[in-house]
C-alpha positions in Angstrom: 0.0 0.0 0.0 1.4 3.4 -1.1 -0.1 6.9 -1.0 -1.1 8.4 -4.4 0.4 11.6 -5.7 -2.9 13.3 -4.9 -2.9 12.1 -1.3 0.7 13.2 -0.9 -0.2 16.6 -2.3 -3.1 16.9 0.0 -1.0 16.1 3.0 1.7 18.6 2.1 -0.9 21.3 1.6 -2.4 20.6 5.0 0.9 20.8 6.8 1.9 24.0 4.8 -1.4 25.6 5.9 -0.7 24.8 9.6 2.9 25.9 9.3 1.5 29.3 8.3 -0.2 29.6 11.7 2.8 28.6 13.8 3.0 24.8 13.7 6.8 24.8 13.3 7.1 26.7 16.6 4.7 24.2 18.2 6.9 21.2 17.3 10.0 22.8 18.9 11.2 22.9 22.5 11.4 26.3 24.4 13.2 27.4 27.5 10.4 28.2 29.9 12.5 29.5 32.8 15.4 31.8 32.0 17.2 30.6 35.3 16.9 26.9 34.6 18.0 24.6 31.8 14.5 23.2 31.2 12.9 23.1 27.8 9.2 22.4 27.1 7.4 21.5 23.9 5.2 24.2 22.5 2.5 21.9 21.1 -0.1 21.9 23.8 -0.7 25.6 23.8 -0.7 25.7 20.0 -3.4 23.0 19.8 -5.5 24.8 22.3 -5.2 28.1 20.5 -6.0 26.6 17.1 -8.8 24.2 18.2 -11.4 25.9 16.1 -9.3 26.1 13.0 -8.5 22.4 13.2 -12.2 21.5 13.7 -13.2 23.7 10.7 -10.5 22.0 8.5 -11.7 18.5 9.6 -8.5 17.7 11.4 -8.4 15.6 14.6 -5.1 14.9 16.3 -3.3 12.8 18.9 0.2 13.2 20.2 2.6 11.4 22.6 6.2 11.8 23.6 7.8 11.9 20.2 5.4 12.8 17.4 2.1 14.5 16.4 -0.6 12.6 14.4 -3.1 14.4 12.3 -6.3 12.6 11.2 -7.9 14.5 8.3 -11.3 14.1 6.8 -9.9 14.5 3.3 -7.4 11.6 3.8 -9.5 8.4 4.1 -6.6 5.9 4.3 -3.7 7.8 5.8 -2.6 9.6 8.9 -0.1 12.5 8.8 2.7 12.1 11.2 5.2 14.8 12.2 8.1 14.2 14.6 9.0 16.7 17.3 12.1 18.7 16.6 14.1 17.2 19.5 17.3 18.9 18.3 15.9 22.1 19.8 16.2 20.7 23.3 19.9 20.7 24.4 19.2 17.8 26.7 18.2 15.5 23.9 21.2 16.6 21.8 23.6 15.9 24.7 22.1 12.5 25.3 22.0 11.6 21.6 18.2 11.4 21.6 17.7 14.2 19.1 16.0 11.7 16.7 13.1 12.0 14.3 11.0 9.1 15.5 8.7 9.3 12.5 11.8 8.7 10.3 12.7 5.7 12.4 9.2 4.2 11.7 9.7 4.8 8.0 13.1 3.1 8.1 11.9 0.2 10.1 8.9 -0.3 7.7 11.3 -0.6 4.8 13.4 -3.2 6.7 10.2 -5.1 7.7 9.2 -5.3 4.1 12.6 -6.5 3.1 12.2 -9.3 5.7 8.7 -10.2 4.5 7.2 -8.7 7.7 5.5 -5.6 6.3 2.0 -6.9 6.9 2.5 -6.6 10.7 3.2 -2.8 10.5 1.2 0.1 9.3 2.7 1.2 6.0 4.8 4.4 6.6 6.4 6.7 4.0 8.2 10.1 4.1 6.4 12.2 1.5 7.8 15.7 1.9 9.5 18.4 4.0 8.6 21.9 5.0 11.0 24.2 7.0 13.0 21.2 8.1 10.0 19.3 9.3 9.7 15.9 7.5 6.2 14.8 6.6 5.1 11.2 6.8 2.0 9.3 5.8 1.1 6.2 7.7 -1.6 3.7 6.8 -4.7 4.4 8.9 -5.2 1.8 11.6 -7.9 2.4 14.2 -6.8 1.9 17.8 -8.9 -0.5 19.8 -7.3 -0.9 23.3 -10.1 -3.3 24.5 -9.5 -5.7 21.5 -5.8 -5.9 22.1 -6.2 -6.1 25.9 -8.4 -9.1 25.2 -5.6 -10.6 23.2 -3.2 -10.1 26.0 -5.6 -11.6 28.6 -6.4 -14.6 26.4 -2.6 -15.3 26.0 -2.2 -14.9 29.8 -4.9 -17.5 30.4 -3.0 -20.2 28.5 -1.9 -22.8 31.0 -3.7 -21.0 33.9 -6.9 -22.8 34.6 -9.7 -21.2 36.5 -10.1 -24.4 38.6 -6.6 -23.8 40.1 -7.9 -20.8 42.0 -10.3 -20.4 44.9 -12.6 -17.9 43.2 -13.1 -15.7 40.1 -11.6 -12.6 41.7 -8.4 -14.4 42.6 -8.1 -15.8 39.1 -8.8 -12.4 37.4 -6.3 -10.7 39.7 -3.6 -13.3 38.7 -4.3 -12.8 35.0 -4.1 -9.0 35.4 -0.7 -9.4 37.0 0.5 -11.5 34.1 -0.7 -9.0 31.6 0.9 -6.2 33.6 4.3 -8.0 33.5 4.2 -9.0 29.8 7.3 -8.0 27.8 7.1 -6.9 24.2 7.8 -10.4 22.9 4.9 -11.9 24.8 2.6 -9.1 23.5 3.6 -9.9 19.9 2.8 -13.6 20.4 -0.5 -12.6 22.0 -1.6 -10.4 19.1 -0.1 -12.3 16.1 0.0 -15.9 17.3 2.7 -18.4 18.3 4.1 -18.5 14.8 5.5 -15.0 15.1 9.2 -15.9 15.9 10.5 -13.9 12.9 8.6 -10.8 14.0 9.8 -11.2 17.5 13.4 -11.5 16.3 12.9 -8.3 14.2 11.4 -6.4 17.1 14.3 -7.4 19.3 17.0 -6.7 16.7 15.9 -3.1 16.2 15.0 -2.6 19.9 11.5 -1.6 19.2 9.9 -1.2 22.6 6.8 0.2 24.3 4.4 -2.1 22.5 1.5 -1.7 24.9 -2.2 -2.1 23.8 -2.5 1.5 22.6 0.2 1.1 19.9 -1.7 -1.5 17.9 -4.6 -0.9 15.5 -7.0 -2.5 13.1 -6.7 -1.5 9.4 -9.7 -1.1 7.1 -9.2 -4.6 5.7 -9.2 -6.0 9.2 -5.5 -6.6 9.8 -4.0 -6.1 13.2 -0.9 -4.0 12.9 1.6 -2.1 15.0 1.3 1.6 14.2 3.7 3.1 16.8 6.9 1.2 16.3 9.7 3.8 16.5 10.6 2.6 20.0 11.1 5.2 22.7 13.9 6.3 24.9 14.4 9.4 26.9 
């Protein structure tokens, strides 16, 4: 799956329009106290100030520690992803964490396809750049935390029979503890099945971490995929 030239053009136009109202500044880190070396991302204030514009343009959004995701009514099959400009925070530069985490996803997706594992990830491509901000399109996959938590819980129940516990509450608490302690490999097996050794090896090789239930989604054709797979550190 690849975006069309029209879809790429639409995405670039959307980002360009938002750049004209200060999005670049929102993706950078700013020193918030002149007496302390502490920098803060400008995104939260920008989103609040431009809530009505985003609504009028049919743009919804989500964001985490490393990137902004824009869900646009005019892009049925794709999400625009923009990485935070971590090079504007001296701490990230000093620690070697001034990475574009969207670019990491695009790189990992290419490697996954080269290893016949592309079907397990939301397709991700770099499609442009404005003012040093790289623009990515990622295949739309709807998050469904309840669905993936059910996958984790079903996996946790394997080999743990209800009859071995005094009551349902004790059993449920035990299953919750197993789910809480699951590592990334176990979560991969829980979602994609016991024949996922190659995928687990790939995840481990590239140190892709933080694969909790909110980082998986369901595509339009019903595939379960990982859509946040840059890994995270710092």
